[in-house]
BALODREN-509252 format. One record per residue: residue in one letter; x, y, z of N, C-alpha, C in turn. Coordinates in steps of 0.05 Angstrom, whole numbers, plus 32768, in hexadecimal, padded with zeros to 4 digits. Example, Ala and Ser with C-alpha at 12.3 -4.5 7.8 and 13.67 -1.06 7.14 Angstrom:
# BALODREN-509252
- rest_n_xx_n_yy_n_zz_ca_xx_ca_yy_ca_zz_c_xx_c_yy_c_zz
- a_8108_7F8E_809C_80F6_7FA6_809C_8108_7FBE_809C;
- s_8101_7FD3_808E_8111_7FEB_808F_8102_8001_809D;
***
This chain:
# BALODREN-509252
- rest_n_xx_n_yy_n_zz_ca_xx_ca_yy_ca_zz_c_xx_c_yy_c_zz
- m_8277_8366_800B_826E_8354_801F_8254_8349_801B;
- k_823F_8359_8010_8226_8351_8008_8228_833C_7FF2;
- l_823A_8341_7FDC_8242_832D_7FC9_824A_8314_7FD4;
- f_825D_8315_7FE7_8267_82FB_7FF3_8250_82EC_8002;
- l_823F_82FA_800F_8229_82EB_801B_8216_82E0_8009;
- s_8212_82EE_7FF1_81FE_82E4_7FDD_820C_82CA_7FD1;
- i_8224_82CB_7FCC_8232_82B3_7FC1_8233_829A_7FD1;
- l_8233_82A2_7FEF_8234_828C_8003_8218_8282_8004;
- a_8205_8292_8002_81E9_8289_8006_81E2_8277_7FED;
- l_81EB_8281_7FD5_81E6_8270_7FBC_81F2_8256_7FBF;
- s_820B_8254_7FCB_821B_8239_7FCC_820C_822A_7FDF;
- f_81FF_8232_7FF3_81F2_8220_8007_81D8_8216_7FF8;
- t_81CC_8226_7FE9_81B4_821C_7FD8_81BC_8207_7FC5;
- f_81CF_820A_7FB7_81D9_81F2_7FA6_81E0_81D9_7FB6;
- q_81ED_81DD_7FCA_81F6_81C6_7FDE_81DC_81BA_7FE4;
- t_81C8_81CB_7FEF_81AD_81BA_7FF9_819F_81AC_7FE1;
- i_81A0_81B6_7FC9_8193_81AB_7FB1_81A3_8190_7FAD;
- a_81BE_8193_7FB0_81CD_817B_7FA7_81CD_8165_7FB9;
- q_81C5_816D_7FD3_81C3_8157_7FE8_81A9_814E_7FEC;
- e_8194_8157_7FDE_8177_8150_7FDF_8176_8134_7FD8;
- p_816D_811F_7FEA_8169_8105_7FE6_815A_80FC_7FD0;
- t_8163_80E7_7FC0_8156_80DF_7FA8_8145_80C4_7FAF;
- t_8148_80BB_7FC6_8139_80A2_7FD2_812F_80A6_7FEF;
- i_811B_8099_7FF3_8114_8095_800E_8112_807A_8018;
- q_8120_8073_802C_8120_8056_8037_810F_8053_8051;
- t_80FE_8041_8053_80EC_803C_806A_80F1_801F_8072;
- e_80F4_801D_808D_80FA_8004_8098_80DE_7FF8_809E;
- i_80D8_7FDC_8096_80BE_7FD3_8099_80C0_7FB9_80A6;
- e_80AD_7FAF_80BB_80AB_7F97_80C5_8091_7F8B_80B8;
- v_8094_7F78_80A4_8080_7F6F_8098_806F_7F58_80A9;
- s_8080_7F49_80B8_8076_7F36_80CB_808A_7F31_80E2;
- p_8083_7F1F_80F9_8098_7F1E_810A_80B3_7F0E_80FF;
- f_80B2_7F08_80E8_80C9_7EF9_80DF_80D5_7F0B_80C7;
- v_80C8_7F1F_80BA_80D1_7F2A_80A1_80D7_7F4B_80AC;
- d_80F0_7F53_80AB_80F6_7F6E_80A9_8104_7F78_808F;
- g_80FC_7F8D_8084_810A_7F95_806E_810D_7FB3_8069;
- s_8117_7FBC_8050_8118_7FDA_804A_810C_7FDF_8032;
- l_80F7_7FF3_8033_80E9_7FFB_8019_80F7_8014_8013;
- l_8104_8011_7FF9_8114_8027_7FEC_8100_8032_7FD4;
- e_80FA_804C_7FD6_80EC_805A_7FC4_80F9_8070_7FB9;
- p_80FA_8072_7F9F_8104_808D_7F94_80F0_80A4_7F9B;
- t_80FC_80BD_7F9E_80E9_80D5_7FA2_80D9_80D9_7F8D;
- d_80E0_80D5_7F74_80D2_80D6_7F5D_80C7_80B8_7F50;
- a_80BA_80AB_7F63_80B0_8090_7F5C_809C_8090_7F42;
- r_80A6_8094_7F2D_8098_8099_7F14_8088_8081_7F0C;
- k_8091_806D_7F12_8087_8054_7F03_8072_8045_7F17;
- n_8073_804E_7F33_805E_8042_7F44_805E_8026_7F40;
- i_8077_801A_7F46_807F_7FFE_7F42_8090_7FF5_7F56;
- l_808B_7FDC_7F63_809D_7FD2_7F7A_80A7_7FB8_7F6E;
- a_80BF_7FB3_7F78_80CF_7F9C_7F72_80D5_7F8F_7F8E;
- i_80CE_7F77_7F92_80D5_7F6A_7FAD_80EC_7F58_7FA9;
- i_8103_7F5C_7FB5_811C_7F53_7FB3_811F_7F3C_7FC6;
- i_8124_7F1F_7FBF_8129_7F08_7FCF_8143_7F00_7FCC;
- g_8152_7EFB_7FE5_816D_7EF2_7FE5_8174_7ED6_7FDF;
- d_818E_7ED1_7FDC_8199_7EB6_7FD8_8197_7EA3_7FF3;
- y_81A1_7E8A_7FEE_819F_7E77_8007_81B1_7E85_801E;
- g_81A9_7E76_8037_81B9_7E7B_804C_81AF_7E95_8059;
- p_81C0_7E9E_8071_81B8_7EB7_807D_81BE_7ED2_8071;
- t_81B0_7ED5_805B_81B4_7EEC_8048_819F_7F03_8054;
- d_81AF_7F19_8055_819C_7F31_8062_8192_7F41_8047;
- r_8186_7F58_804E_8178_7F65_8039_818B_7F6F_8025;
- n_81A4_7F72_802A_81B6_7F80_801A_81C5_7F6B_8007;
- g_81C0_7F52_800D_81CA_7F3C_7FFE_81E6_7F31_800C;
- n_81E8_7F37_8025_8202_7F30_8033_81FE_7F1A_8048;
- q_8214_7F0D_804D_8216_7EF8_8063_8231_7F00_8070;
- n_8237_7EF0_8086_8253_7EF4_8092_8267_7EE9_8080;
- f_827B_7EF9_807B_8294_7EF2_806A_8289_7EF3_804D;
- q_8270_7EFD_8049_8269_7F01_802D_8259_7F1B_8028;
- k_8269_7F31_8028_825A_7F4C_8027_825F_7F59_800C;
- n_824C_7F5A_7FFD_824D_7F66_7FE1_8237_7F78_7FDC;
- n_8221_7F77_7FED_820B_7F8D_7FEA_81FE_7F8B_7FCA;
- n_81FE_7F75_7FC2_81F3_7F73_7FA5_81D5_7F79_7FA6;
- l_81C4_7F72_7FBC_81A6_7F75_7FB9_81A5_7F96_7FC1;
- k_81B3_7F9F_7FD0_81B0_7FBB_7FD6_81BA_7FCB_7FBE;
- k_81CA_7FC2_7FB2_81D4_7FD0_7F97_81B9_7FCE_7F7E;
- i_81AF_7FB7_7F7F_8197_7FB2_7F6E_817D_7FC9_7F78;
- a_817B_7FCC_7F93_8167_7FDE_7F9B_816D_7FFA_7F92;
- y_8184_8003_7F94_818C_801E_7F8E_818B_8022_7F6F;
- s_8194_800E_7F63_818F_8011_7F44_8177_8013_7F39;
- l_8163_8004_7F45_8148_8007_7F41_813D_8023_7F47;
- a_8146_802A_7F5F_813D_8047_7F66_8143_805E_7F51;
- e_815D_8058_7F49_8167_806C_7F35_8154_806A_7F1B;
- n_8147_8057_7F19_8135_8055_7F04_8117_805A_7F09;
- g_8110_8064_7F1E_80F8_806C_7F25_80E6_8051_7F31;
- i_80F5_803C_7F3A_80E8_8022_7F44_80EB_8021_7F5E;
- s_80D7_801C_7F70_80D8_8017_7F8B_80E1_7FFA_7F91;
- s_80ED_7FF4_7FA7_80F3_7FD7_7FAD_80F2_7FD4_7FCA;
- f_80EE_7FB8_7FD3_80ED_7FAE_7FEE_80FD_7F96_7FEE;
- r_8115_7F98_8000_8126_7F85_8003_8126_7F77_8021;
- y_8127_7F62_802A_8123_7F5A_8043_8138_7F44_804D;
- d_813E_7F43_8065_814E_7F2D_8070_8140_7F13_8070;
- k_814E_7F00_806C_8142_7EE4_806F_8140_7EDF_808B;
- r_8126_7ED3_8093_8120_7ED2_80AF_8136_7EC7_80C0;
- i_814A_7EB4_80B5_815D_7EA8_80C5_8172_7EC3_80D1;
- v_8174_7ED4_80C2_8186_7EEB_80C8_8179_7EF7_80E4;
- k_8163_7EFC_80E7_8155_7F08_80FD_8159_7EF2_8116;
- q_8157_7EDA_8110_815A_7EC3_8127_8173_7EC5_8130;
- i_8186_7EC4_811F_81A4_7EC7_8126_81A9_7EE1_8136;
- l_81A1_7EF5_8130_81A5_7F0F_8141_819C_7F0D_8158;
- k_8182_7EFE_815D_8175_7EFD_8175_8180_7EE5_8187;
- g_8192_7ED5_817C_819B_7EBC_8188_8186_7EA8_818C;
- r_8174_7EA6_817A_815E_7E93_817D_815A_7E89_8164;
- v_8169_7E77_8158_8167_7E6C_8140_8155_7E55_813F;
- n_8141_7E52_8133_812A_7E3D_8131_813B_7E22_8121;
- a_8140_7E0D_812E_814A_7DF7_811E_8134_7DE7_810C;
- r_811C_7DEF_8112_8107_7DE4_80FF_8101_7DF7_80E9;
- l_8111_7E08_80E2_810C_7E18_80CC_8108_7E0C_80B2;
- t_80F7_7E0F_809F_80F3_7E02_8088_80F2_7E16_806F;
- f_80F5_7E0A_8059_80F6_7E1A_8042_80D9_7E24_803D;
- d_80C5_7E1B_8044_80A8_7E25_8043_80A9_7E3C_8054;
- d_80B7_7E41_806D_80B6_7E57_8079_80C1_7E71_8068;
- y_80D4_7E6C_8058_80DC_7E81_8044_80C7_7E88_802E;
- i_80BB_7E75_8027_80A5_7E78_8012_808F_7E87_801E;
- k_8085_7E82_8037_8071_7E91_8047_807D_7EAB_804A;
- d_8095_7EB3_804F_809E_7ECC_8053_809C_7EDF_8039;
- a_80A3_7ED2_8024_80A0_7EDF_800A_8084_7EE6_8003;
- k_8071_7ED5_8008_8057_7ED9_8003_804B_7EEF_8015;
- d_8055_7EF0_802F_804B_7F04_8042_8056_7F1F_8036;
- v_806D_7F21_802C_8075_7F39_8020_8063_7F42_8009;
- v_8060_7F31_7FF7_804F_7F38_7FE2_8030_7F43_7FED;
- n_8025_7F31_7FFE_800A_7F39_800B_800A_7F53_8017;
- y_8021_7F58_8024_8024_7F71_8034_8020_7F89_8021;
- f_802F_7F87_800B_802D_7F9E_7FF9_8014_7F9F_7FE7;
- v_8009_7F88_7FE2_7FF0_7F86_7FD3_7FDA_7F94_7FE3;
- k_7FDA_7F91_8000_7FC7_7F9C_800E_7FCA_7FBC_8014;
- k_7FE3_7FC4_8013_7FE9_7FE2_8011_7FE0_7FEF_7FFD;
- n_7FDF_7FDF_7FE6_7FD2_7FEB_7FCB_7FE2_8005_7FC3;
- n_7FFE_8006_7FC8_8009_8020_7FBE_8017_801F_7FA4;
- y_8017_8006_7F99_8025_8000_7F81_8012_7FF6_7F6B;
- a_8017_8002_7F54_8006_7FF3_7F3B_8011_7FDD_7F33;
- s_802C_7FD4_7F37_8037_7FBA_7F2F_804B_7FB0_7F44;
- i_8049_7F97_7F4A_805E_7F8A_7F5D_806E_7F75_7F4D;
- y_8089_7F75_7F4A_8099_7F61_7F45_80A9_7F56_7F58;
- i_80B2_7F3B_7F52_80C6_7F30_7F66_80DE_7F2A_7F55;
- i_80F4_7F31_7F65_8112_7F2A_7F5D_811C_7F17_7F6F;
- g_8122_7F01_7F66_812E_7EEA_7F7A_814A_7EE3_7F6F;
- h_815B_7EE3_7F83_8179_7EDC_7F7A_8181_7EBF_7F88;
- g_818A_7EAE_7F76_8191_7E95_7F80_817B_7E85_7F8A;
- q_817B_7E7E_7FA4_8168_7E71_7FB2_814D_7E80_7FAF;
- g_8152_7E9A_7FB2_8139_7EAF_7FB1_812A_7EAE_7F95;
- s_8139_7EA2_7F81_812B_7E9C_7F68_8112_7E8B_7F6C;
- l_8118_7E75_7F7B_8104_7E5F_7F7E_80F0_7E6A_7F8F;
- i_80F8_7E76_7FA6_80E2_7E81_7FB9_80D2_7E95_7FA8;
- g_80DD_7EA4_7F97_80CC_7EB6_7F87_80BC_7EAB_7F76;
- m_80C2_7E96_7F6C_80AE_7E85_7F58_8095_7E7F_7F69;
- l_809B_7E72_7F80_808A_7E67_7F93_8077_7E7D_7FA0;
- a_807E_7E95_7FA0_8071_7EAB_7FAB_805F_7EBD_7F93;
- t_8068_7EB5_7F7C_805B_7EC4_7F64_803D_7EBA_7F60;
- d_802C_7ECD_7F63_8013_7ECA_7F5D_8002_7EDE_7F4E;
- e_7FE8_7EDF_7F4C_7FDB_7EF4_7F3B_7FE0_7F0E_7F43;
- n_7FEC_7F12_7F57_7FF1_7F2F_7F62_800D_7F38_7F57;
- v_801C_7F27_7F4F_8039_7F2B_7F45_803C_7F2D_7F26;
- a_8045_7F46_7F1D_8045_7F4F_7F01_8057_7F3E_7EF3;
- g_806D_7F38_7F00_8085_7F28_7EF3_809A_7F21_7F03;
- l_80A9_7F0A_7EFF_80BE_7EFF_7F0C_80DA_7F00_7F02;
- i_80EE_7F07_7F0F_8107_7F0A_7F05_811A_7EF6_7F15;
- s_8125_7EE4_7F06_8137_7ECE_7F14_8154_7ED5_7F0D;
- l_8166_7EDA_7F23_8181_7EE3_7F20_8192_7ECB_7F2A;
- g_819B_7EBA_7F17_81AE_7EA7_7F1F_81A1_7E91_7F2F;
- g_8186_7E8B_7F27_8177_7E75_7F31_817B_7E5C_7F24;
- s_817E_7E47_7F34_8182_7E2D_7F2B_8169_7E1F_7F1D;
- a_816E_7E0F_7F0D_8157_7DFE_7EFF_8155_7DE4_7F0A;
- k_8165_7DDD_7F1F_8164_7DC4_7F2C_815C_7DC6_7F49;
- s_8152_7DB1_7F51_814A_7DAF_7F72_8163_7DAD_7F7F;
- i_8163_7DB4_7F9A_817C_7DB6_7FA7_8188_7D9D_7FAA;
- d_817B_7D84_7FAC_818B_7D6A_7FAE_8199_7D66_7F96;
- q_818D_7D69_7F7D_819D_7D6A_7F62_81B4_7D78_7F66;
- v_81B6_7D92_7F6F_81C8_7DA5_7F6D_81E1_7D97_7F80;
- i_81D8_7D8D_7F97_81EE_7D83_7FA9_81F9_7D69_7F9C;
- l_81E9_7D58_7F93_81F5_7D3E_7F88_8208_7D48_7F70;
- e_8206_7D57_7F5F_8214_7D5E_7F4D_822E_7D6B_7F52;
- q_822E_7D79_7F6B_8246_7D84_7F78_8258_7D6E_7F82;
- i_824A_7D59_7F8E_8258_7D44_7F9B_8266_7D32_7F88;
- e_8256_7D30_7F71_8260_7D1E_7F5D_827A_7D27_7F51;
- q_827D_7D45_7F4E_8291_7D52_7F45_82A7_7D54_7F59;
- t_82A3_7D55_7F72_82BA_7D57_7F86_82C0_7D3F_7F96;
- a_82AC_7D2C_7F9B_82B1_7D16_7FAC_829D_7D01_7FA2;
- p_82A2_7CF6_7F89_8290_7CE2_7F7E_828A_7CCA_7F8C;
- g_829D_7CC3_7FA1_8298_7CAA_7FAD_8283_7CAE_7FC5;
- l_827D_7CC7_7FCC_826A_7CCE_7FE0_824C_7CD2_7FD4;
- k_824B_7CD0_7FB9_822F_7CD3_7FAD_821C_7CBE_7FB6;
- p_821F_7CA6_7FB5_820F_7C93_7FBF_8202_7C97_7FDF;
- d_8216_7C9F_7FEF_820D_7CA5_8007_81FA_7CC0_800A;
- a_8200_7CD1_7FF9_81EE_7CEA_7FF8_81D2_7CE5_7FED;
- e_81D3_7CD4_7FD9_81BB_7CCC_7FCF_81A9_7CBE_7FE3;
- r_81B5_7CAD_7FF1_81A6_7C9D_8006_819A_7CB2_801C;
- v_81AD_7CC6_8023_81A1_7CD8_8033_8186_7CEB_802A;
- f_818B_7CF0_8011_8174_7CFE_8003_815B_7CEE_8003;
- n_815E_7CD5_7FFC_8148_7CC2_7FFE_813A_7CC1_8017;
- v_814A_7CC2_802D_813E_7CC6_8049_812E_7CE0_804B;
- l_813C_7CF4_8045_812C_7D0F_8048_8116_7D10_803B;
- k_8114_7D03_8021_80FC_7D03_8010_80E3_7CFA_8020;
- t_80E7_7CE8_8035_80D3_7CDE_8043_80C9_7CEF_805B;
- g_80D9_7D02_805F_80D2_7D14_8076_80E2_7D0C_808E;
- k_80F2_7CFD_808F_8104_7CF2_80A7_811F_7D00_80A0;
- t_812D_7CFB_80BA_8148_7D03_80BC_8159_7CEC_80BF;
- t_8173_7CF1_80BC_8185_7CD8_80BE_81A3_7CE2_80C7;
- t_81B3_7CD0_80D8_81CD_7CD6_80DF_81E1_7CC1_80D1;
- d_81D5_7CB0_80BE_81E3_7C9C_80B2_81F1_7CA7_8096;
- f_8206_7CB5_809E_8215_7CBE_8083_8232_7CC2_808C;
- p_8244_7CC1_807B_825F_7CC8_8083_8267_7CE3_808B;
- q_827B_7CE5_809D_8280_7D00_80A8_8287_7D12_8092;
- a_828F_7D0B_807E_8294_7D1F_8068_827F_7D2D_805B;
- l_8266_7D21_8063_824D_7D30_805B_823F_7D3F_806D;
- s_824A_7D3F_8088_8240_7D4C_809F_8239_7D6B_809B;
- n_8249_7D75_808C_8245_7D95_8086_822D_7D95_8077;
- i_8225_7D87_8063_8210_7D89_8052_81F3_7D80_8064;
- f_81F8_7D68_806E_81E0_7D5A_807C_81DF_7D5C_809C;
- s_81E6_7D73_80A7_81E5_7D75_80C6_81C8_7D74_80CD;
- l_81C1_7D69_80E3_81A3_7D67_80EE_8197_7D81_80EF;
- d_81A5_7D95_80F2_8197_7DB1_80F1_818C_7DBA_80D7;
- t_8198_7DAE_80C3_818F_7DB9_80A5_817D_7DA1_8099;
- q_817C_7D8C_80A7_816B_7D75_8094_8150_7D7B_808D;
- d_8143_7D85_80A1_8127_7D8C_809D_8122_7D9F_8086;
- f_8136_7DB8_808A_8135_7DCD_8075_813A_7DC0_8058;
- m_8150_7DB2_805A_8158_7DA3_803D_8140_7D93_8032;
- g_8138_7D81_8042_8120_7D6F_8039_810A_7D80_802F;
- n_8104_7D94_803A_80EC_7DA7_8032_80F5_7DB4_8016;
- w_810B_7DBF_8016_8115_7DCE_8000_8115_7DBC_7FE6;
- m_811E_7DA4_7FEA_8124_7D91_7FD3_810B_7D8A_7FC8;
- q_80F0_7D8F_7FD3_80D9_7D86_7FC5_80D2_7D99_7FAE;
- y_80E0_7DB1_7FAD_80D9_7DC6_7F9A_80E8_7DC4_7F81;
- h_80E0_7DBE_7F69_80F0_7DBE_7F52_80EC_7DD6_7F40;
- p_8101_7DE9_7F3F_80FB_7E03_7F31_80EC_7E00_7F14;
- v_80F7_7DEA_7F06_80EE_7DEA_7EEB_80CF_7DE5_7EEA;
- e_80C5_7DD3_7EFD_80A9_7DCD_7EFF_809B_7DE5_7F0B;
- i_80A7_7DF2_7F20_8097_7E0B_7F2A_8096_7E1E_7F15;
- i_80A7_7E26_7F05_80A5_7E3A_7EF1_8095_7E35_7EDB;
- k_8091_7E1B_7ED6_807C_7E15_7EC3_805D_7E1F_7ECA;
- t_8058_7E20_7EE4_803D_7E27_7EEA_8038_7E47_7EEE;
- l_804E_7E57_7EE6_8049_7E74_7EEB_803F_7E7E_7ED1;
- n_802C_7E90_7ED2_801D_7E9F_7EC1_802B_7EBB_7EBA;
- s_8039_7EC5_7ED0_8045_7EDF_7ECD_805E_7EDD_7EB8;
- p_8066_7EF3_7EAC_8080_7EF4_7E9C_8097_7EF3_7EAF;
- v_80AB_7EE0_7EA7_80C1_7EDC_7EB4_80DB_7EE6_7EA6;
- l_80ED_7EF5_7EB3_8108_7EF9_7EA8_811D_7EE4_7EB6;
- i_8128_7ED9_7EAA_8143_7EC7_7EB2_815B_7ED4_7EAB;
- i_816A_7ED9_7EC0_8186_7EE6_7EBC_8199_7ED8_7ECB;
- n_81AE_7ED4_7EB9_81C6_7EC1_7EC2_81E0_7ECD_7EB9;
- g_81F6_7EC7_7EC1_820D_7ED0_7EBB_8220_7EBB_7EB2;
- t_8232_7EBE_7E9D_8241_7EAA_7E95_8257_7EA4_7EA6;
- k_825C_7EB4_7EBB_8273_7EAE_7ECE_8267_7EA4_7EEA;
- d_824D_7E9D_7EEA_823D_7E93_7F03_8247_7E79_7F07;
- l_8258_7E72_7F20_8265_7E5C_7F27_824F_7E48_7F34;
- q_8239_7E52_7F37_8222_7E42_7F43_820F_7E37_7F35;
- v_8208_7E48_7F21_81F0_7E40_7F0D_81FD_7E46_7EF1;
- s_81F7_7E30_7EE1_81FE_7E35_7EC5_81ED_7E41_7EB4;
- t_81F4_7E49_7E9C_81E3_7E56_7E88_81D2_7E41_7E80;
- a_81D9_7E27_7E7E_81C6_7E10_7E76_81AE_7E0F_7E89;
- e_81B0_7E13_7EA2_819D_7E15_7EB2_8184_7E2B_7EB0;
- a_8195_7E42_7EAA_8182_7E58_7EA3_8172_7E54_7E89;
- q_817E_7E45_7E75_816F_7E3F_7E5F_8158_7E2A_7E65;
- e_815D_7E1B_7E78_8148_7E07_7E7F_8130_7E13_7E8A;
- l_8135_7E29_7E9B_8121_7E37_7EA8_8110_7E49_7E95;
- q_811E_7E55_7E80_8112_7E62_7E6B_80FE_7E4D_7E58;
- d_810A_7E36_7E53_80FA_7E23_7E44_80E0_7E1C_7E51;
- a_80DF_7E19_7E6B_80C9_7E14_7E7F_80B7_7E24_7E83;
- a_80C0_7E3E_7E81_80AF_7E52_7E87_8098_7E58_7E71;
- k_807F_7E63_7E7A_806B_7E6A_7E63_8072_7E81_7E56;
- q_807C_7E92_7E67_8085_7EAE_7E5A_80A1_7EB6_7E63;
- g_80B2_7EAA_7E5A_80D0_7EA7_7E63_80E3_7EBA_7E53;
- t_80F0_7ECD_7E5E_8106_7ED8_7E4C_811F_7ED3_7E58;
- l_8132_7ECB_7E49_814F_7EC6_7E55_8162_7EDE_7E4D;
- k_8175_7EE7_7E62_8186_7EF9_7E5F_81A3_7EEC_7E69;
- n_81B5_7EE3_7E59_81D0_7EDD_7E63_81E2_7EF4_7E60;
- i_81EE_7EFA_7E79_8203_7F14_7E79_821E_7F09_7E77;
- t_822F_7F0F_7E63_8248_7F08_7E62_825A_7F12_7E78;
- n_8269_7EFE_7E84_827A_7F02_7E9C_826F_7F0A_7EB6;
- m_8253_7F09_7EB7_8247_7F0D_7ED2_8247_7EF5_7EE2;
- n_824D_7EFA_7EFD_824F_7EE1_7F0D_8235_7EE0_7F1E;
- h_8234_7ECD_7F32_821C_7EC8_7F43_8215_7EDD_7F55;
- v_822A_7EF0_7F5E_8221_7F06_7F6C_821E_7F20_7F5C;
- l_821A_7F1A_7F43_8213_7F2E_7F31_8227_7F44_7F29;
- f_8243_7F3D_7F2C_8257_7F51_7F21_8265_7F46_7F0B;
- i_8270_7F57_7EFB_8280_7F4E_7EE3_829B_7F44_7EEC;
- i_82A5_7F30_7EE3_82C0_7F24_7EEA_82CE_7F1D_7ED3;
- e_82E4_7F2B_7ED2_82F5_7F2C_7EB6_8309_7F13_7EB9;
- g_8311_7F0E_7ED4_8325_7EF5_7ED6_831A_7EDD_7EDE;
- g_8324_7ECA_7EE8_831E_7EB0_7EEF_8310_7EAD_7F0A;
- d_830E_7E91_7F13_8300_7E89_7F2B_8309_7E95_7F42;
- l_8321_7E9D_7F45_832B_7EAC_7F5E_831E_7EC5_7F62;
- e_8320_7ED3_7F4D_8315_7EF1_7F4D_82F5_7EED_7F54;
- n_82E9_7EDB_7F47_82CE_7ED3_7F44_82C5_7ECF_7F65;
- s_82D4_7EBB_7F6E_82CD_7EB7_7F8D_82D2_7ECF_7F9F;
- k_82E9_7EDE_7F9F_82EE_7EF5_7FAD_82D7_7F08_7FAE;
- s_82CC_7F0C_7F94_82B6_7F1F_7F91_829F_7F1F_7FA2;
- y_829A_7F04_7FAE_8283_7F00_7FBE_8284_7F15_7FD8;
- n_829F_7F1A_7FDD_82A2_7F2A_7FF6_82AE_7F46_7FEE;
- e_82A9_7F4F_7FD7_82B3_7F6A_7FCC_829B_7F7C_7FC8;
- s_8296_7F8E_7FDA_827E_7FA0_7FDA_8281_7FB6_7FC7;
- f_829C_7FBB_7FBF_82A1_7FD2_7FAD_829C_7FD0_7F93;
- r_8295_7FB7_7F8A_8290_7FAD_7F6E_8272_7FB8_7F66;
- p_8270_7FC5_7F4E_8259_7FCA_7F45_8246_7FB4_7F38;
- l_822C_7FB9_7F37_821D_7FA3_7F29_8224_7FA3_7F0C;
- a_821D_7F8C_7EFF_8222_7F8E_7EE0_820F_7FA0_7ED5;
- p_821A_7FB2_7EC4_8207_7FC6_7EB9_81F0_7FB9_7EA7;
- e_81F7_7FA2_7E99_81E2_7F95_7E8B_81CB_7F8C_7E9B;
- l_81D3_7F87_7EB3_81BF_7F7B_7ECA_81A9_7F90_7ECD;
- v_81B4_7FA8_7ED3_81A1_7FBD_7EDA_8192_7FC6_7EC5;
- e_819C_7FC5_7EAE_818B_7FCA_7E91_8174_7FB6_7E90;
- a_817E_7F9C_7E93_8168_7F86_7E8F_8152_7F8A_7EA4;
- l_8156_7F90_7EBD_8145_7F93_7ED2_8132_7FA8_7ECD;
- t_813E_7FBF_7EC6_812A_7FD6_7EC3_811A_7FD3_7EAA;
- t_8125_7FC5_7E97_8115_7FC6_7E7E_80FE_7FB0_7E82;
- f_8102_7F9C_7E92_80EF_7F87_7E95_80D8_7F95_7EA8;
- i_80E0_7FA2_7EBB_80CD_7FB0_7ED0_80C0_7FC8_7EC5;
- k_80AA_7FC9_7EBC_809C_7FDD_7EAC_807E_7FDE_7EB1;
***
């Protein structure tokens, strides 16, 4: 009986050790607009923080939107933690507005830049980390560039475009509906003046709704290639060869423009950072497949750069 109890006690000891958490997650309100999760490894050996900024649209801290749940940003955070690196990921401010049922129709791209800068300043003032890095995915790449200052040790661009948003949209229209391109160019010319317009074909209404024109007009003022030229911090540009939204040629443009730029192209990685062995259908479906792991080369590249 004593032997049985000893074995039982020992098994509980091993179970307790096995279940001991390896990370600590703290929910933080940086400002009235920014809520996020600070994920720290229990053995934060490197005393480094990576701030993770999501892609366009109502993207939450985990990298998800409605009908697009893949948890890619959450997976980045936990992969960093496994390598002794802390991270802070946050909801885009539009997420909080949607949840509260109070969406600001005057939301601008500059609001997103301010949010990112507020996050950087929050952790600079806390003074808990020897180095702070920014990881920006998609639209978050440009936001990250604009938030990078002397307090940021390095920037990582994941699937970041080299083109301004009006260039991106015009190229897409030229490929899918070339007859609408002159109308789109005319609308963009109006937006450049700071005004809005309803003078466009119905076929373009999903792009140029009045609710988004102010945001679009503000966003298109920023040209990633020109912004990255101004950065003095090291920049790692990561792109996938199966990214349906951003080409490897654009990644090369960013590297060429950066003062201290390094380019890493990952074979078969798509825009949401998964490896795709098949074609475009598998690629598109993966945007809503949270069971997929991150591309292994991605994790290696991130942890090698952040040091």
